[in-house]
C-alpha positions in Angstrom: -3.1 9.9 -25.4 -3.5 10.9 -29.0 -0.7 9.5 -31.2 1.2 11.9 -33.4 3.6 11.0 -36.2 7.2 10.5 -35.1 10.1 10.0 -37.5 12.6 7.2 -37.0 15.3 9.8 -36.2 13.1 11.5 -33.6 12.3 8.1 -32.0 16.0 7.2 -31.7 16.7 10.6 -30.2 14.0 10.3 -27.6 15.0 6.7 -26.8 18.6 7.8 -26.2 17.4 10.6 -24.1 15.2 8.2 -22.1 18.2 5.8 -21.5 20.6 8.6 -20.6 18.1 10.0 -18.1 17.7 6.6 -16.4 21.5 6.2 -16.1 21.6 9.7 -14.6 18.7 9.0 -12.2 16.9 11.9 -13.8 13.2 11.0 -13.4 11.8 14.2 -15.0 13.8 13.9 -18.2 13.1 10.1 -18.4 9.4 10.9 -18.1 9.5 13.6 -20.7 11.2 11.3 -23.2 8.7 8.5 -22.4 5.7 10.8 -22.9 7.1 11.9 -26.3 7.6 8.3 -27.4 4.1 7.3 -26.2 2.6 10.3 -28.0 4.5 9.4 -31.2 4.1 5.6 -30.8 7.0 4.6 -33.0 7.7 0.8 -33.5 9.9 0.2 -30.4 9.1 -3.5 -30.1 10.1 -5.1 -26.8 11.4 -1.7 -25.5 7.8 -0.7 -24.8 7.6 -3.2 -21.9 10.7 -1.6 -20.3 9.2 1.9 -20.7 6.0 0.7 -19.1 7.8 -0.7 -16.1 9.8 2.6 -15.6 6.6 4.7 -15.9 5.0 2.5 -13.3 7.9 2.9 -10.9 7.8 6.7 -11.5 4.1 6.8 -10.6 3.0 7.8 -14.1 0.2 5.2 -14.3 -1.6 6.3 -17.4 1.7 6.4 -19.3 2.6 3.0 -18.0 -0.6 1.4 -19.2 -0.3 3.2 -22.6 3.2 1.8 -23.0 2.1 -1.7 -22.0 -0.7 -1.5 -24.5 1.8 -0.6 -27.2 3.9 -3.7 -26.2 0.8 -6.0 -26.3 0.1 -4.6 -29.8 3.7 -5.3 -30.8 3.2 -8.9 -29.5 0.0 -9.2 -31.6 -2.1 -9.6 -28.5 -0.3 -12.8 -27.5 -1.8 -14.4 -24.4 1.3 -14.1 -22.3 1.5 -10.4 -23.1 -2.1 -9.9 -22.2 -1.6 -11.7 -18.9 1.2 -9.2 -18.0 -1.0 -6.3 -19.1 -3.7 -7.6 -16.7 -1.1 -7.7 -13.9 -0.1 -4.1 -14.5 -3.7 -2.9 -14.7 -4.3 -4.6 -11.3 -1.1 -3.1 -9.8 -2.1 0.4 -11.0 -5.6 0.1 -9.5 -7.6 -0.7 -12.7 -9.1 -3.9 -11.3 -12.2 -4.0 -13.5 -10.1 -3.5 -16.6 -7.7 -6.2 -15.4 -10.6 -8.6 -14.9 -11.8 -7.9 -18.4 -8.4 -8.6 -19.9 -8.1 -11.9 -18.0 -11.4 -13.0 -19.5 -9.6 -13.1 -22.9 -6.5 -14.9 -21.6 -6.6 -18.7 -22.0 -6.9 -20.5 -18.6 -3.5 -22.2 -19.0 -1.5 -18.9 -19.4 1.0 -18.6 -17.8 -0.2 -21.8 -16.2 -3.6 -22.8 -14.8 -2.6 -22.1 -11.2 -1.1 -18.7 -11.9 -4.1 -17.7 -14.1 -6.7 -18.6 -11.6 -4.7 -17.1 -8.7 -4.6 -13.6 -10.3 -8.3 -13.8 -11.2 -9.0 -14.8 -7.6 -7.0 -12.0 -6.0 -8.6 -9.4 -8.3 -12.0 -10.7 -7.2 -10.9 -10.5 -3.5 -9.9 -6.8 -3.9 -13.2 -6.1 -5.7 -15.1 -7.6 -2.8 -16.5 -10.5 -4.9 -16.0 -13.3 -2.3 -17.8 -16.1 -4.1 -16.0 -15.4 -7.4 -12.7 -15.1 -5.6 -13.2 -18.4 -3.8 -14.0 -20.3 -7.0 -10.9 -19.0 -8.7 -8.6 -19.6 -5.8 -9.9 -23.2 -5.3 -9.2 -23.8 -9.0 -5.7 -22.5 -8.5 -5.2 -24.8 -5.6 -6.5 -27.7 -7.6 -3.9 -27.0 -10.3 -1.2 -26.6 -7.7 -2.0 -28.1 -4.3 1.2 -26.6 -2.8 0.3 -23.0 -3.7 0.4 -21.5 -0.3 -0.4 -18.0 -1.5 -3.8 -19.3 -2.8 -4.5 -20.7 0.6 -3.6 -17.4 2.2 -5.9 -15.5 -0.1 -8.7 -18.1 0.6 -8.2 -17.7 4.4 -8.5 -13.9 4.0 -11.5 -14.0 1.7 -14.0 -14.7 4.6 -13.9 -16.1 8.1 -13.2 -19.8 8.3 -15.1 -20.9 11.3 -15.4 -24.5 12.6 -16.9 -26.8 9.9 -16.0 -24.5 7.0 -14.8 -26.9 4.3 -12.2 -24.5 2.9 -10.7 -23.9 6.3 -10.6 -27.7 6.9 -8.9 -28.1 3.5 -6.2 -25.6 4.4 -5.4 -27.3 7.7 -5.4 -30.7 6.1 -2.7 -29.6 3.7 0.0 -29.4 6.4 1.8 -32.6 5.5 1.8 -31.7 1.8 3.3 -28.3 2.4 6.4 -29.7 4.2 8.0 -30.2 0.8 6.7 -27.0 -0.8 9.0 -24.1 -1.7 9.9 -22.0 1.4 7.9 -19.0 0.3 4.8 -21.1 -0.2 5.4 -22.7 3.3 5.4 -19.2 4.8 2.2 -18.3 3.0 0.7 -21.6 4.2 1.5 -21.0 7.8 -0.1 -17.6 7.7 -3.2 -19.1 6.1 -3.4 -21.9 8.7 -2.8 -19.4 11.5 -5.7 -17.3 10.2 -8.0 -20.4 10.2 -7.1 -21.2 13.8 -7.5 -17.6 14.7 -11.0 -17.5 13.3 -11.8 -20.7 15.2 -10.5 -19.2 18.5 -7.6 -21.7 18.9 -4.8 -19.5 20.3 -2.0 -22.1 20.6 -2.3 -23.5 17.1 -2.9 -20.0 15.7 0.3 -18.5 17.3 2.3 -21.6 16.4 1.5 -21.2 12.7 2.0 -17.4 12.6 5.4 -17.8 14.3 6.4 -20.6 11.9 5.5 -18.4 8.9 7.3 -15.4 10.3 10.4 -17.4 11.0 10.5 -18.6 7.3 9.7 -15.1 6.0 12.5 -13.5 8.1 15.1 -15.8 6.5 13.8 -14.8 3.0 13.4 -11.1 3.8 15.7 -9.9 6.6 15.3 -6.8 8.6 17.9 -4.2 9.6 16.9 -2.4 12.8 19.8 0.0 12.5 18.5 1.2 9.1 15.1 1.7 10.6 16.6 3.9 13.3 18.7 5.9 10.9 15.6 6.7 8.8 13.6 7.7 11.8 16.4 10.1 12.8 16.9 11.5 9.3 13.3 12.2 8.6 13.0 14.8 11.3 16.5 16.3 11.0 16.5 20.0 10.5 12.7 20.6 10.6 11.1 23.1 12.9 8.1 25.4 12.5 10.2 28.4 11.2 12.0 26.2 8.6 8.8 24.7 7.5 7.2 28.2 7.2 10.1 29.3 5.0 9.5 26.3 2.7 5.7 27.0 2.7 6.4 30.5 1.5 7.8 29.0 -1.7 4.7 27.0 -2.5 2.0 28.7 -4.5 0.2 25.8 -6.1 -3.0 24.4 -4.6 -2.1 21.5 -2.3 -5.6 21.0 -0.7 -6.5 17.9 -2.7 -4.6 15.2 -0.7 -5.6 13.9 2.8 -2.9 11.9 4.6 -3.9 9.1 6.9 -1.0 7.5 8.9 -0.3 5.4 11.9 1.1 1.9 12.5 -0.1 -0.8 10.2 -3.3 -2.5 11.6 -4.1 0.6 13.7 -7.3 1.5 11.9 -5.9 3.5 9.0 -8.0 1.6 6.4 -11.2 2.2 8.4 -10.5 6.0 8.4 -9.6 5.8 4.7 -12.9 4.0 4.0 -14.9 6.6 6.1 -13.3 9.5 4.1 -13.8 7.8 0.7 -17.5 7.4 1.6 -17.7 11.2 1.4 -19.1 12.6 -1.9 -16.2 15.1 -2.1 -13.5 12.4 -2.0 -12.7 10.6 -5.2 -10.7 7.7 -3.8 -7.9 6.5 -1.6 -5.2 3.9 -1.2 -1.6 3.3 -0.1 -0.5 5.7 -2.7 3.1 6.0 -1.7 4.1 8.9 -4.0 6.0 10.8 -1.4 8.7 8.2 -1.8 9.2 9.5 -5.4 9.9 13.0 -4.1 12.3 11.5 -1.5 14.1 9.8 -4.4 14.4 13.0 -6.3 15.8 14.8 -3.2 18.1 12.0 -2.3 16.8 11.9 1.3 14.2 12.9 3.9 15.9 15.7 5.9 15.3 19.4 5.7 18.9 19.8 4.4 18.1 17.4 1.5 15.2 19.6 0.5 17.2 22.9 1.0 20.1 21.5 -1.1 17.8 20.5 -3.9 16.2 24.0 -4.0 19.7 25.7 -3.8 20.6 23.9 -7.1 17.8 25.6 -8.9 14.8 23.4 -8.0 11.4 24.9 -7.2 9.2 23.9 -4.3 6.2 24.4 -6.6 7.6 21.7 -8.9 7.8 19.2 -6.0 4.4 20.0 -4.7 2.8 19.9 -8.2 4.6 16.6 -8.9 3.0 14.9 -5.8 -0.5 16.4 -6.7 -0.1 15.2 -10.3 0.8 11.7 -9.3 -2.2 11.5 -7.1 -4.3 12.8 -9.9 -2.8 10.0 -12.1 -4.6 7.6 -9.9 -7.7 9.4 -8.8 -8.4 12.1 -11.4 -8.3 15.9 -11.1 -11.6 16.4 -9.3 -12.3 15.7 -5.7 -10.1 15.1 -2.7 -8.0 11.9 -2.4 -6.6 9.9 0.6 -3.0 8.8 0.7 -2.7 6.0 3.4 0.8 5.0 2.4 2.7 2.9 4.9 5.6 4.9 6.1 4.0 8.3 5.9 5.3 9.1 9.4 8.8 9.2 7.8 7.5 11.8 5.3 5.7 14.2 7.6 8.5 16.8 7.4 8.4 16.8 3.6 4.6 16.9 3.7 4.5 19.8 6.1 7.1 21.7 4.0 5.7 21.1 0.5 2.0 20.4 0.9 0.9 23.1 3.4 -2.8 22.7 2.8 -2.9 18.9 3.2 -4.3 17.6 6.5 -2.8 14.6 8.4 -4.8 12.1 10.5 -2.7 9.9 12.8 -4.2 6.7 14.1 -3.3 5.4 17.5 -4.2 1.9 18.9 -3.6 -0.2 21.9 0.0 -1.3 21.3 -0.5 -5.0 22.2 -3.6 -5.3 20.0 -1.7 -3.6 17.2 1.4 -5.7 17.6 -0.5 -8.9 17.6 -2.4 -7.9 14.5 0.8 -7.0 12.7 2.5 -10.2 13.7 -0.3 -12.3 12.3 -0.5 -10.5 9.0 1.7 -11.5 6.0 2.7 -8.2 4.5 3.8 -8.5 0.8 6.6 -5.9 1.1 8.1 -3.2 3.2 7.2 -4.3 6.7 10.0 -6.8 7.5 10.0 -5.7 11.2 6.8 -7.6 11.6 8.5 -11.1 11.5 9.8 -10.8 15.1 8.1 -9.6 18.2 11.2 -7.8 19.5 11.6 -6.0 16.2 8.0 -5.0 16.3 8.6 -3.5 19.7 11.6 -1.5 18.5 9.7 -0.2 15.4 6.7 0.8 17.5 8.9 2.7 19.9 10.4 4.6 17.0 7.0 5.4 15.6 5.8 6.6 19.1 8.7 9.0 19.2 7.9 10.3 15.7 4.2 10.8 16.7 5.2 12.8 19.8 7.7 14.8 17.8 5.5 15.7 14.8 2.2 16.2 16.7 3.9 18.6 19.1 5.5 20.5 16.2 2.4 20.6 14.0 -0.7 20.4 16.3 -2.7 22.3 13.8 -1.9 20.0 10.9 -2.1 16.6 12.7 -5.3 15.2 14.2 -4.6 12.2 16.5 -7.4 9.6 16.4 -7.7 6.8 18.9 -8.9 3.6 17.3 -10.9 2.4 20.3 -12.6 5.8 20.7 -13.4 5.8 17.0 -15.2 2.4 16.9 -16.9 3.0 20.3 -18.0 6.6 19.5 -18.2 7.1 15.8 -20.9 9.8 16.2 -18.3 11.9 18.0 -15.0 10.9 16.3 -16.1 11.0 12.6 -17.3 14.6 12.8 -13.8 15.5 14.2 -12.2 13.8 11.3 -14.4 15.5 8.7 -13.9 19.0 10.3 -10.1 18.5 10.3 -10.2 17.7 6.6 -12.6 20.6 5.8 -15.4 18.2 4.7 -19.0 18.9 5.3 -21.1 16.5 7.4 -22.7 13.6 5.4 -24.6 10.6 6.7 -22.9 8.1 4.4 -19.6 8.4 6.2 -21.2 6.6 9.2 -22.0 3.6 7.0 -18.6 3.2 5.3 -19.1 -0.6 4.8 -21.7 0.3 2.1 -19.2 2.1 0.0 -18.1 -0.2 -2.9 -14.6 0.3 -4.0 -11.3 -1.5 -4.6 -9.4 -2.3 -1.4 -6.0 -4.0 -1.7 -4.7 -4.0 1.9 -4.8 -6.7 4.6 -8.1 -5.1 5.8 -9.9 -5.9 2.5 -12.7 -7.9 4.2 -12.9 -5.8 7.4 -13.9 -2.7 5.5 -16.9 -4.6 4.2 -18.3 -4.8 7.7 -20.1 -2.1 9.7 -18.0 -0.2 12.2 -17.7 -2.4 15.3 -15.7 -3.0 18.4 -14.7 -6.6 17.6 -11.0 -5.9 17.3 -10.7 -4.3 20.8 -8.8 -6.7 23.0 -8.1 -9.1 20.2 -4.7 -9.8 21.7 -6.0 -10.8 25.1 -6.1 -14.6 24.5 -2.5 -14.4 23.1 -0.8 -12.2 25.8 1.3 -15.1 27.1 2.7 -15.7 23.6 3.4 -12.0 23.2 5.7 -11.6 26.2 8.8 -10.8 24.1 6.9 -7.8 22.6 5.4 -6.7 25.9 8.6 -6.8 27.8 10.7 -5.1 25.1 8.1 -2.4 24.4 7.6 -1.8 28.1 11.3 -1.3 28.6 11.6 1.1 25.6 8.5 3.1 26.7 9.8 3.9 30.2 
């Protein structure tokens, strides 16, 4: 953004406008005031950091990073400010820029363990395994009880028998008994992953279950809230209602491609396949539909209708989503939104983004449940800590899949994970055709596409398409009985 002169009075006016908009939960006005301040760049001091955080929450990533840069300049480039700038760059997808900033931050800021840990996780997401391992081991040397560093190390590559890093993780068990609870949870997931790689089912499950039990106490789950949301998200939508909303949308909504399905169902593989296409500029768990949900106050058709009745325009909502995607991926090319929870936004997507295709992944439920249970999710998937909760959530998602796919068979393409990995020559062309993408050979070699991946599948997407995950739960079925019985009862 090019700075323009702003008087002190104008700065005060825009700052007051910004604060008032936040208090009124008026995202658009808050954004407009922030844009004006960033354009004028008055001396706002510490307030720049707050503006940066709000812009990040609102999905305005360029504005967030401009505001953060203004704060760093206010702080005279202080190392602790540069560290926080690197963190925001990483969170907003600018991994290379984050790595460059971290090269200028002294190794003891904020402390050696935290410094090396963020460098290690950036390297993991960039696919630089050796660099990641070196940084994460340095973090662990500085803080031997840093369970999150062990978890990142366990995820960086397979820790087969004899791997010294895997051995080191397992040997840390006595030390971790006096670590903070959250680090204990991270550690158990790391140890479980090492045992999983070494095909040691009893020890693997024991550790995953121990980590989940700790995590569940820290981040509880409310099944009733999950059920209410699943009911609200489809309330009031039918084909005629959606057609009426579509008639109010005149902007181009063909840029996004939505990929949904249960976590660990193959969504990242499909994202990687699509991003390998020359017409697709990028993809990630974008999550910007949640911002539209926040504007509307809910997910149902009545929430959307009420917002429009108060003078809102469907075009504004549609353009907002497209703009927020462009903030991340640019204005040219298609982009993939693989946000967790997209199943809850299908009604809004169908109503407001009529040209956007949806791909819905389906996978063997026991394999998918086991994969979810053994994955430590940073946020938003608290149903994954307990096998019975996983069964309840899966049943809700099954019902949503049946509902939406029957209502919008032309918009939603179901893709079976097992068929995809067993017959990519057949399934990938189906996916491309559904998205209106021309055939290209590179999409059959998605592991060769170099890009940032920040999901739990970060290392899997670096491998060729394979069938190794089919039947992954078979050695663990006796431990998964609570899920199998609960899910079976709910599916009858």
